Backbone as a printed PyTorch tensor [residue, N CA C, xyz], in Angstrom:
tensor([[[119.3310, 108.5150,  93.3950],
         [118.4690, 107.3470,  93.2420],
         [118.8960, 106.5570,  92.0110]],

        [[118.9130, 105.2370,  92.1370],
         [119.2410, 104.4230,  90.9590],
         [118.1080, 104.4970,  89.9360]],

        [[118.4180, 104.2290,  88.6650],
         [117.3630, 104.2750,  87.6550],
         [116.2900, 103.2230,  87.9210]],

        [[115.0700, 103.5730,  87.6040],
         [113.9140, 102.7000,  87.7540],
         [113.4380, 102.3390,  86.3490]],

        [[113.2360, 101.0540,  86.0900],
         [112.7900, 100.6420,  84.7600],
         [111.4600, 101.3190,  84.4210]],

        [[111.1750, 101.4820,  83.1330],
         [109.9500, 102.1860,  82.7390],
         [108.6620, 101.5890,  83.3140]],

        [[108.6630, 100.2940,  83.6010],
         [107.4650,  99.6590,  84.1700],
         [107.4710,  99.6720,  85.7010]],

        [[108.4630, 100.3260,  86.2980],
         [108.5910, 100.4790,  87.7570],
         [108.8240,  99.1660,  88.4960]],

        [[109.2600,  98.1370,  87.7960],
         [109.4430,  96.8310,  88.4410],
         [110.8200,  96.6610,  89.0650]],

        [[111.8130,  97.3350,  88.5240],
         [113.1890,  97.1240,  88.9860],
         [113.9450,  98.4380,  89.1070]],

        [[114.9170,  98.4370,  90.0040],
         [115.9350,  99.4780,  90.0040],
         [117.1950,  98.8230,  89.4390]],

        [[118.1080,  99.6320,  88.9430],
         [119.3470,  99.1050,  88.3900],
         [120.4980,  99.6220,  89.2370]],

        [[121.2590,  98.6840,  89.8050],
         [122.4160,  99.0170,  90.6270],
         [123.6180,  98.2650,  90.0620]],

        [[124.6280,  99.0390,  89.6490],
         [125.8430,  98.4680,  89.0570],
         [125.5120,  97.4580,  87.9500]],

        [[124.5430,  97.8300,  87.1060],
         [124.2050,  97.0210,  85.9490],
         [123.3170,  95.8160,  86.2330]],

        [[122.8510,  95.6840,  87.4530],
         [122.0270,  94.5330,  87.8390],
         [120.6280,  95.0090,  88.2340]],

        [[119.6210,  94.2270,  87.8230],
         [118.2350,  94.5210,  88.1850],
         [117.9420,  94.0280,  89.5900]],

        [[117.2780,  94.8600,  90.3540],
         [116.7990,  94.4900,  91.6890],
         [115.3260,  94.8680,  91.7450]],

        [[114.4980,  93.9440,  92.1940],
         [113.0660,  94.2140,  92.2180],
         [112.7500,  95.4070,  93.1050]],

        [[111.9620,  96.3100,  92.5710],
         [111.5380,  97.4940,  93.3140],
         [110.3450,  97.1420,  94.2020]],

        [[110.1190,  97.9830,  95.1770],
         [108.9540,  97.8120,  96.0500],
         [107.6830,  97.9960,  95.2240]],

        [[106.6450,  97.3600,  95.6780],
         [105.3440,  97.4420,  95.0230],
         [104.8480,  98.8940,  95.0640]],

        [[104.7080,  99.5440,  93.9090],
         [104.2820, 100.9400,  93.9070],
         [102.8050, 101.1140,  94.2740]],

        [[102.0800, 100.0140,  94.3710],
         [100.6540, 100.0830,  94.6900],
         [100.3830, 100.0340,  96.1940]],

        [[101.4350,  99.8960,  97.0000],
         [101.2390,  99.9040,  98.4540],
         [100.8040, 101.3030,  98.8940]],

        [[ 99.8550, 101.3770,  99.8130],
         [ 99.5020, 102.6960, 100.3580],
         [100.7280, 103.3400, 101.0190]],

        [[100.8340, 104.6560, 100.9260],
         [102.0020, 105.3700, 101.4490],
         [102.2770, 105.0480, 102.9140]],

        [[101.2460, 105.0230, 103.7310],
         [101.4400, 104.7560, 105.1640],
         [101.9940, 103.3520, 105.3960]],

        [[101.5000, 102.3960, 104.6450],
         [101.9890, 101.0190, 104.7880],
         [103.4370, 100.9190, 104.3280]],

        [[103.7480, 101.5390, 103.1740],
         [105.1170, 101.5110, 102.6700],
         [106.0650, 102.1500, 103.6870]],

        [[105.6650, 103.2810, 104.2500],
         [106.4940, 103.9710, 105.2360],
         [106.7600, 103.0750, 106.4440]],

        [[105.7410, 102.4190, 106.9360],
         [105.8850, 101.5180, 108.0830],
         [106.8260, 100.3540, 107.7520]],

        [[106.6700,  99.7880, 106.5620],
         [107.5210,  98.6640, 106.1600],
         [108.9750,  99.0900, 105.9640]],

        [[109.1840, 100.2810, 105.4090],
         [110.5530, 100.7790, 105.2310],
         [111.2000, 101.0090, 106.5950]],

        [[110.4460, 101.5510, 107.5390],
         [110.9850, 101.7300, 108.8940],
         [111.3580, 100.3930, 109.5100]],

        [[110.5230,  99.3900, 109.3240],
         [110.8140,  98.0540, 109.8490],
         [112.0600,  97.4760, 109.1780]],

        [[112.1900,  97.6930, 107.8760],
         [113.3640,  97.2110, 107.1490],
         [114.6350,  97.8790, 107.6630]],

        [[114.5950,  99.1830, 107.8350],
         [115.7820,  99.8970, 108.3150],
         [116.1520,  99.4670, 109.7340]],

        [[115.1530,  99.2560, 110.5740],
         [115.4140,  98.7950, 111.9390],
         [116.0460,  97.4110, 111.9110]],

        [[115.5480,  96.5490, 111.0310],
         [116.1100,  95.1990, 110.9270],
         [117.5480,  95.2470, 110.4120]],

        [[117.8210,  96.1260, 109.4670],
         [119.1970,  96.2580, 108.9610],
         [120.1320,  96.7720, 110.0620]],

        [[119.6440,  97.7200, 110.8600],
         [120.4720,  98.1960, 111.9810],
         [120.7120,  97.0590, 112.9690]],

        [[119.6900,  96.2280, 113.1850],
         [119.8320,  95.0920, 114.1040],
         [120.8550,  94.0900, 113.5830]],

        [[120.9120,  93.9010, 112.2770],
         [121.9340,  93.0170, 111.6950],
         [123.3130,  93.5560, 112.0420]],

        [[123.5140,  94.8560, 111.8200],
         [124.8140,  95.4620, 112.1140],
         [125.1860,  95.3680, 113.5760]],

        [[124.2260,  95.6340, 114.4510],
         [124.4960,  95.5740, 115.8870],
         [124.8400,  94.1520, 116.3150]],

        [[124.1240,  93.1930, 115.7560],
         [124.3910,  91.7960, 116.1100],
         [125.7700,  91.3710, 115.6220]],

        [[126.1450,  91.8230, 114.4430],
         [127.4850,  91.4940, 113.9300],
         [128.5650,  92.0910, 114.8230]],

        [[128.3410,  93.3500, 115.2150],
         [129.3300,  94.0300, 116.0570],
         [129.5020,  93.3050, 117.3920]],

        [[128.4060,  92.7720, 117.9070],
         [128.4760,  92.0930, 119.2040],
         [128.8580,  90.6240, 119.0730]],

        [[128.8660,  90.1150, 117.8450],
         [129.2100,  88.7090, 117.6400],
         [128.0860,  87.7470, 118.0110]],

        [[126.8600,  88.2510, 118.0880],
         [125.7140,  87.4300, 118.4760],
         [125.0820,  86.8260, 117.2270]],

        [[125.4790,  85.5940, 116.9020],
         [125.0130,  84.9180, 115.6890],
         [123.5030,  84.6700, 115.7280]],

        [[122.9640,  84.3370, 116.8780],
         [121.5240,  84.0850, 116.9900],
         [120.7330,  85.3590, 116.6920]],

        [[121.1670,  86.4730, 117.2670],
         [120.5020,  87.7560, 117.0120],
         [120.6510,  88.1580, 115.5480]],

        [[121.8190,  87.9020, 114.9850],
         [122.0380,  88.2460, 113.5800],
         [121.1020,  87.4360, 112.6750]],

        [[120.9830,  86.1550, 112.9480],
         [120.0760,  85.3110, 112.1570],
         [118.6440,  85.8180, 112.2480]],

        [[118.2090,  86.1940, 113.4440],
         [116.8640,  86.7340, 113.6200],
         [116.6730,  88.0400, 112.8820]],

        [[117.6870,  88.8900, 112.9180],
         [117.6070,  90.1750, 112.2220],
         [117.5510,  89.9660, 110.7080]],

        [[118.3050,  88.9920, 110.2020],
         [118.2410,  88.6830, 108.7710],
         [116.8440,  88.1970, 108.3880]],

        [[116.2240,  87.4120, 109.2440],
         [114.8470,  86.9710, 108.9880],
         [113.9030,  88.1740, 108.9420]],

        [[114.1120,  89.1340, 109.8400],
         [113.2820,  90.3380, 109.8600],
         [113.4690,  91.1670, 108.5830]],

        [[114.7030,  91.2560, 108.0970],
         [114.9710,  91.9610, 106.8370],
         [114.2080,  91.2710, 105.7110]],

        [[114.3080,  89.9580, 105.6660],
         [113.6340,  89.2050, 104.6090],
         [112.1210,  89.4070, 104.6670]],

        [[111.5460,  89.3510, 105.8560],
         [110.0980,  89.5380, 106.0000],
         [109.6660,  90.9240, 105.5230]],

        [[110.4450,  91.9400, 105.8510],
         [110.1030,  93.2940, 105.4150],
         [110.2040,  93.4100, 103.8980]],

        [[111.2310,  92.8090, 103.3130],
         [111.3990,  92.8730, 101.8690],
         [110.2780,  92.1240, 101.1480]],

        [[109.8440,  91.0070, 101.7070],
         [108.7120,  90.2870, 101.1270],
         [107.4580,  91.1480, 101.1990]],

        [[107.2130,  91.7660, 102.3420],
         [106.0250,  92.6190, 102.5080],
         [106.0580,  93.8150, 101.5520]],

        [[107.2460,  94.3430, 101.2740],
         [107.3880,  95.4580, 100.3380],
         [107.2410,  95.0210,  98.8780]],

        [[107.3630,  93.7170,  98.6290],
         [107.2810,  93.2050,  97.2710],
         [108.6260,  93.0570,  96.6000]],

        [[109.7120,  93.3000,  97.3300],
         [111.0540,  93.2040,  96.7590],
         [111.5350,  91.7550,  96.6740]],

        [[110.9100,  90.8750,  97.4150],
         [111.2140,  89.4390,  97.3970],
         [109.8910,  88.6820,  97.4250]],

        [[109.9740,  87.3890,  97.2390],
         [108.7650,  86.5790,  97.2690],
         [108.0180,  86.6790,  95.9520]],

        [[106.7220,  86.4080,  95.9840],
         [105.9270,  86.4700,  94.7440],
         [105.9610,  87.8750,  94.1500]],

        [[105.9600,  87.9360,  92.8250],
         [105.9610,  89.2450,  92.1650],
         [104.6550,  89.9620,  92.4480]],

        [[104.6860,  91.2750,  92.4020],
         [103.4960,  92.0610,  92.6920],
         [102.7160,  92.4200,  91.4360]],

        [[103.2520,  92.1390,  90.2610],
         [102.5210,  92.4140,  89.0350],
         [101.7700,  91.1490,  88.6230]],

        [[100.7340,  91.3260,  87.7840],
         [ 99.8750,  90.1910,  87.4620],
         [ 99.7090,  89.9430,  85.9640]],

        [[100.6820,  90.3950,  85.1580],
         [100.5690,  90.1950,  83.7150],
         [101.3350,  88.9750,  83.2130]],

        [[101.8730,  88.1810,  84.1430],
         [102.5840,  86.9660,  83.7590],
         [104.0380,  87.1680,  83.3660]],

        [[104.5300,  88.3920,  83.4070],
         [105.9300,  88.6600,  83.0610],
         [106.8370,  87.9660,  84.0740]],

        [[107.9540,  87.4040,  83.5910],
         [108.8530,  86.7040,  84.5110],
         [109.5550,  87.6700,  85.4610]],

        [[110.0510,  87.1180,  86.5520],
         [110.8340,  87.9010,  87.5050],
         [112.2860,  87.8730,  87.0590]],

        [[112.8370,  89.0220,  86.7740],
         [114.2260,  89.1360,  86.3130],
         [115.1390,  89.6410,  87.4210]],

        [[114.6890,  89.5310,  88.6510],
         [115.4600,  90.0190,  89.7920],
         [116.8680,  89.4370,  89.7990]],

        [[117.8270,  90.2940,  90.0550],
         [119.2440,  89.9740,  90.1990],
         [119.9510,  89.6220,  88.8840]],

        [[119.2770,  89.7880,  87.7850],
         [119.9300,  89.5130,  86.4990],
         [120.6310,  90.7720,  86.0090]],

        [[121.6610,  90.5660,  85.2190],
         [122.3550,  91.6960,  84.6100],
         [121.4200,  92.3110,  83.5710]],

        [[121.2530,  93.6120,  83.6410],
         [120.3030,  94.2920,  82.7650],
         [120.6330,  94.0540,  81.3020]],

        [[121.9090,  93.9250,  80.9680],
         [122.3070,  93.7380,  79.5610],
         [121.8120,  92.4130,  78.9970]],

        [[121.4120,  91.4740,  79.8590],
         [120.9320,  90.1660,  79.4250],
         [119.4110,  90.0400,  79.5370]],

        [[118.7180,  91.1720,  79.5570],
         [117.2670,  91.1720,  79.7430],
         [116.6050,  92.0350,  78.6700]],

        [[115.2950,  92.0020,  78.5940],
         [114.6000,  92.8820,  77.6470],
         [114.8040,  94.3770,  77.9340]],

        [[115.3450,  94.7200,  79.0910],
         [115.6010,  96.1210,  79.4390],
         [116.9270,  96.6330,  78.8820]],

        [[117.6960,  95.7940,  78.1990],
         [119.0380,  96.1620,  77.7420],
         [119.0280,  97.4220,  76.8720]],

        [[118.1370,  97.4840,  75.8920],
         [118.0780,  98.6500,  75.0070],
         [117.7230,  99.9150,  75.7620]],

        [[116.7450,  99.8160,  76.6550],
         [116.3600, 100.9660,  77.4740],
         [117.5500, 101.4550,  78.2930]],

        [[118.2690, 100.5200,  78.9210],
         [119.3790, 100.9020,  79.7860],
         [120.5120, 101.5120,  78.9670]],

        [[120.7560, 100.9780,  77.7880],
         [121.7980, 101.5470,  76.9300],
         [121.4330, 102.9720,  76.5260]],

        [[120.1850, 103.1890,  76.1480],
         [119.7440, 104.5460,  75.7810],
         [119.8360, 105.4890,  76.9890]],

        [[119.5250, 104.9770,  78.1660],
         [119.6020, 105.7880,  79.3770],
         [121.0340, 106.2520,  79.6050]],

        [[121.9930, 105.3760,  79.3950],
         [123.3990, 105.7200,  79.5550],
         [123.8350, 106.7940,  78.5800]],

        [[123.3020, 106.7300,  77.3600],
         [123.6520, 107.7380,  76.3420],
         [123.0580, 109.0830,  76.7140]],

        [[121.8850, 109.0750,  77.3310],
         [121.2500, 110.3410,  77.7350],
         [122.0250, 111.0060,  78.8680]],

        [[122.6370, 110.1850,  79.7410],
         [123.3440, 110.7360,  80.8960],
         [124.7190, 111.2750,  80.5240]],

        [[125.2340, 110.9160,  79.3210],
         [126.5750, 111.3590,  78.9290],
         [126.5810, 112.8250,  78.5650]]])
């Protein structure tokens, strides 16, 4: 699993922040949304393999809808006014010190 920021808002993949799913979602709802996301991702792959651009576009829309429902895209799920740092390099954010210390702990 990629590291999760201390406030549970982001995961870090290859030095970049990606918004994490809303941890306040009920387990059953999160499970259903993750299943929908995985099905949509499989549909993207199948559409690409078949060369069906219309199906691929629809599958991408389904991926986006699932990610919005999970809280990974769209409006932020936290309410303290903190900005959304999604897709930014962690070294250029307030998480830089935390991430540097995390790297030292893993060595």
